[in-house]
C-alpha positions in Angstrom: 220.7 162.5 165.9 220.0 161.3 162.3 220.7 157.6 162.1 219.3 157.1 158.6 221.2 157.1 155.3 223.2 160.1 154.2 221.2 162.8 152.4 222.7 161.9 149.0 223.8 158.3 148.5 223.7 155.8 145.6 222.0 152.6 146.8 221.6 149.7 144.3 221.8 146.0 143.6 225.3 145.3 142.3 228.1 142.8 142.1 231.8 143.1 141.2 231.0 143.7 137.5 227.4 145.1 137.1 224.9 147.4 138.8 221.2 147.2 138.3 219.1 150.1 137.1 215.3 150.3 136.3 213.2 151.8 133.5 209.5 151.4 132.6 208.3 151.3 129.1 205.3 150.4 126.9 204.9 146.7 126.1 206.0 147.4 122.5 209.4 148.8 123.6 209.9 146.3 126.5 209.1 143.2 124.6 211.6 144.0 121.9 214.2 145.0 124.5 213.8 141.7 126.4 214.1 139.7 123.1 217.2 141.6 121.9 218.7 142.1 125.4 219.2 145.7 124.5 217.1 148.6 123.3 215.9 148.6 119.7 213.2 150.4 117.8 210.6 151.7 118.6 213.0 152.9 121.4 214.3 156.3 120.3 218.0 156.9 120.5 217.4 160.7 120.0 215.5 161.1 123.3 217.1 161.4 126.7 216.4 158.3 128.7 216.5 158.1 132.6 217.9 155.2 134.5 217.2 154.7 138.2 219.0 152.4 140.7 216.2 152.7 143.2 213.4 150.1 142.6 210.9 152.0 144.9 211.6 155.3 143.1 210.9 153.6 139.9 207.6 152.3 141.4 206.7 155.8 142.4 207.4 157.1 138.9 205.5 154.4 137.0 202.8 153.7 139.6 203.7 150.1 140.1 203.7 149.6 136.3 200.2 151.0 135.7 200.8 154.4 134.1 200.2 154.6 130.3 203.5 153.9 128.5 205.1 152.5 131.6 203.3 149.2 132.0 206.4 147.1 131.8 209.1 147.5 134.4 212.6 146.4 133.2 215.6 145.6 135.4 218.8 146.4 133.4 222.2 145.2 134.6 224.9 147.5 133.2 228.6 147.4 133.6 230.0 149.3 136.6 232.6 150.8 134.2 229.8 152.2 132.1 227.9 153.4 135.1 230.9 155.3 136.4 231.6 156.7 133.0 228.1 158.2 133.0 228.7 159.8 136.5 232.1 161.2 135.4 230.6 162.8 132.3 227.6 164.2 134.0 226.2 167.6 135.1 223.5 168.4 137.6 220.2 169.1 135.8 219.7 172.3 137.7 222.0 175.0 138.8 223.0 174.8 142.5 225.0 177.6 144.1 226.5 175.1 146.5 228.0 173.1 143.6 228.9 175.6 140.9 230.4 179.0 141.4 228.2 180.7 138.8 225.1 179.8 136.7 227.3 180.5 133.6 229.8 177.9 134.8 227.0 175.4 135.3 225.5 176.2 131.9 228.8 175.6 130.1 229.3 172.3 131.9 225.7 171.2 131.0 226.3 172.0 127.3 229.3 169.7 127.2 227.8 166.8 129.3 225.8 164.0 127.7 224.5 163.0 131.2 222.2 164.7 133.7 222.0 164.1 137.4 218.9 164.7 139.6 218.5 163.9 143.3 214.9 163.3 144.2 213.3 162.3 147.5 213.6 158.5 148.0 210.3 156.6 148.6 209.2 154.0 151.1 207.1 150.9 150.3 204.0 153.0 150.3 205.7 155.4 147.9 205.7 158.2 150.4 208.7 160.5 150.3 211.6 160.1 152.7 214.1 162.7 153.8 217.1 161.2 152.0 217.6 161.4 148.2 217.7 158.9 145.3 219.7 159.5 142.2 218.2 159.6 138.7 220.6 159.6 135.7 219.6 161.0 132.3 221.5 159.7 129.3 221.6 161.5 125.9 223.8 161.6 122.8 227.0 159.7 123.3 225.8 158.2 126.6 222.8 156.6 125.0 225.0 155.1 122.3 227.3 153.6 125.0 224.3 152.4 127.1 222.6 150.6 124.3 225.7 149.2 122.5 228.3 148.7 125.3 227.0 148.8 128.9 223.9 146.6 129.0 224.8 143.1 130.1 221.3 141.8 130.8 217.6 142.9 130.7 215.0 141.1 132.8 211.3 141.7 133.3 210.4 143.1 136.8 206.7 143.8 136.1 205.4 140.8 138.0 207.5 141.7 141.0 206.1 145.2 140.8 202.5 143.9 140.9 203.2 141.4 143.7 204.7 144.1 145.8 201.8 146.5 145.1 199.4 143.8 146.3 201.5 143.0 149.4 201.6 146.7 150.3 197.9 147.1 149.8 197.2 144.1 152.0 199.6 145.4 154.8 201.5 142.1 154.3 204.8 143.3 155.8 206.5 139.9 155.6 205.9 139.6 151.9 207.0 143.2 151.3 210.3 142.6 153.0 210.9 139.3 151.2 210.1 140.7 147.8 211.8 144.1 147.9 215.2 144.1 146.1 218.0 144.6 148.6 219.9 147.8 147.7 223.2 148.5 149.4 225.3 151.7 149.4 227.4 151.9 146.2 231.0 153.1 146.8 231.4 156.1 144.5 235.0 157.1 143.7 236.1 160.4 145.4 236.6 162.2 142.1 233.0 161.5 141.1 231.3 162.5 144.4 231.7 166.2 143.9 230.8 166.2 140.2 227.4 164.5 140.9 226.6 166.7 143.9 226.8 164.0 146.5 228.5 166.3 148.9 225.9 169.1 148.8 224.3 169.6 152.2 220.8 171.0 151.5 
């Protein structure tokens, strides 16, 4: 019997008003974002930007903040209202026959949606893949405008945390890993959103 998390579930740090997502950028972008408490140039509004509620998936993606152009890890607290707007206005990034009746139906939805959804294997503290999935949310067009100008409530620097955790994992310091890891709990997704983002797909 599987006693682990559901295959597709949003897990995050959140409170009644905000939910935390992560991104990793170059020092040039991150420093200015921290100062302005939102994204400003050289951040490009014209490019799709991906937000990730899972800290460990972000660590997998940026190599604990060591990959070129991803040396600074940012924790971004956005409004739950904005987060759920993104989910409601999203489309899966790839056609899935279990979700859309036809590829044409999916393609039409994708054209109209400013948000993309991907479900990728979640990672453990050693960044090895797990059986359950983690959501990645790609923002473009109107979604980026709302993200930058309306949704962001606070940006903090999580780079030092990333480096401390990398060291603790390398040293097999389980106690430190457990104390440092952000506690991410299941996020209650409204029923009308679950189907749209593919949460109910059984792979």
